[in-house]
N, C-alpha and C positions, 0 to 999 in steps of 0.2 A: 503493498499498500504507500509505504514511503516512496519506494522509487517511483511508482507511478504517478504520484503526485508532484515530484521532483520533475519530473518528464513533462507533465502535463503545464508545471510552471515555466518549464524552457520553453515549451509551445507559444507563450504569451509574453515571455521577458526579451528572449533573446532576436525574435524581428523586432520588438518595438526598441529594445538597447540599440542593434545595429543600425534601423533608421535614424534614431534622434543623434547617434554618431557621426553618420553619414552627412547629415544636415549641419550640424555643427563643425564638422570638418569643413564644408565647404563654405559656411558663414566664416568660418575663422582663416582659410585661407584667401577668400576674397577682402575680408578686412585688413589681412595684412600687406597686399598688394595696393589697397587702397592709401592704407596709412593712416586711417583716422581712427581716433580712440573710441568712436562711438559702435558698441557691438552690433552687430547685423546691417550699419551701415552700406559693407563693401557689398552685400547682398543686393540692398535697396539701389544703390549706384549701378551695379551690374543690371539689374533688370529695366533700370532706366535707359542706360546707354544701349540694350539690345534692344528696347523698343524703338528709340531713337534712330537706331540704325535702320530697323526694318522700315519706318517711315520714311526715312529718308531714301532709301532703295526703291521706293514707290512713285520717286517721280523722275524725269527724264536726266536730269544732270546726275543724280544719285546714282541711277540706274549706270551712266557712263563710266563713273568714276568706282563704283565698286566691281565692275568689270574687269578692272585692271590687276588688281590682285587674284582676280580669277584666272585669269590668261598666265599670270605670273607663276602661280601656283600649278596650274595646269600643266606647265610645261617641263617642272623639273621630275626627272626619272622615278625615283621612288615617293616622293612628297605627292606627286598628281596621283597614284592607286590610292593613298589614303584619304587626299583630300576630296578627290572627285568620290569617290566610295561614299564618305560621311556626305557630302553635299546632295550625291542623289538619294541616298536613305533619308535624310531630313526632306528634301524635296517630297519624296512620296509618301511620309507621314504626314506634314504639316503645309507642303506647299500648293499652290496653286493646281498643280497636275498630280493631285494624290493618286498613286498606284495600289493603296491597299484600301480601296472601297468597294470590293467586289468579293465579298467572302466565298468560298467553297468548301464542299468536301469533296476529298480526293479519294477515291476507291483503291485501297491496295490489294495485292493478292491475299487469299485467305479471310473474306472480308474484313480485313482492317481498313480503317477510314482514318484521314487526317485531315485538318484543317487548315486553310491557307488560304490564300489570296492572289486572284489572276493577276499578273503583273504586264502579260501579254499574249494578244489575242492570234498574231500572226508570225510563227517561226519559222516562215518559207525560206525566208535568209541562211536559214541551217538546213534546208531541207526537210524541215519537218513541218508541213503545210497542214497537216492531220492534228498539230499538237499546240497545245497551248502553253505558255510559262505561267507555272504556279509557284508562289514564296509561301515555304513553309517556316514561319518563325519558329525559334525554338523556346521552350520554357525557361523561365527565370531570368534569362539575360537577353541582351538584343543582337541576336546573331540568329541566323537561318540558313535556309537551303533552297537553293532554286530547282526545281525539277521539272522536265519537258514531259507533260503527260498527254495522253492520249483525249480527246475531248470527251470521248464517250466513258472514259473514268471520272470526268467533272462535272460535279453538279453545283448549281451555284445554289445558295442560301437565300432567302428571302429575309435577311435581317441586316440591320446595319453592322458596319464595319466597327463600330465603336461596342458592339454586344460580343463581337468574337474576338478580337485581339485580347482581351482582359481573360479570357476563358484559354487562349493557347498560352499567354507570358505565364499565368498562374499553373500552369500543367494541368488545366482542367478544374481548379479547385473554387475559381472565382466566376461569377454569372449566377 
């Protein structure tokens, strides 16, 4: 009984402590970068700056100025891979051209099924015109796997992406 209560307590305490520590670490790091003695000021300033960059990027002059770092980082050999992957992933999540807005169930062999999102309808360029691109996010972290699946095995879900993604990321526990 004692061990069972301890484990139950761990299920409550560990996620809460890790989450609070992560928040504390981010706020402390941002405060250190900013150099202001007010706790949390770095986080507030970072949020304001990110929002300001977003607003600036939505006008013509801002788009041109912000395209410069995009071109520079897009030409550096190793940096290009990281930068463009992160840029495209963020655009897929929150950009104007969201890619994770069509949730599907992909049927595997032996009646196994996985949840994913159609990211590309036409794979003819790869010689797979009867296939679609399905992104399979991994649980718990922000990684995933792209599979090229026959259309016959992909069934669209009549659900918004906002209902499906938490189920996937939580390993099926949320929702």
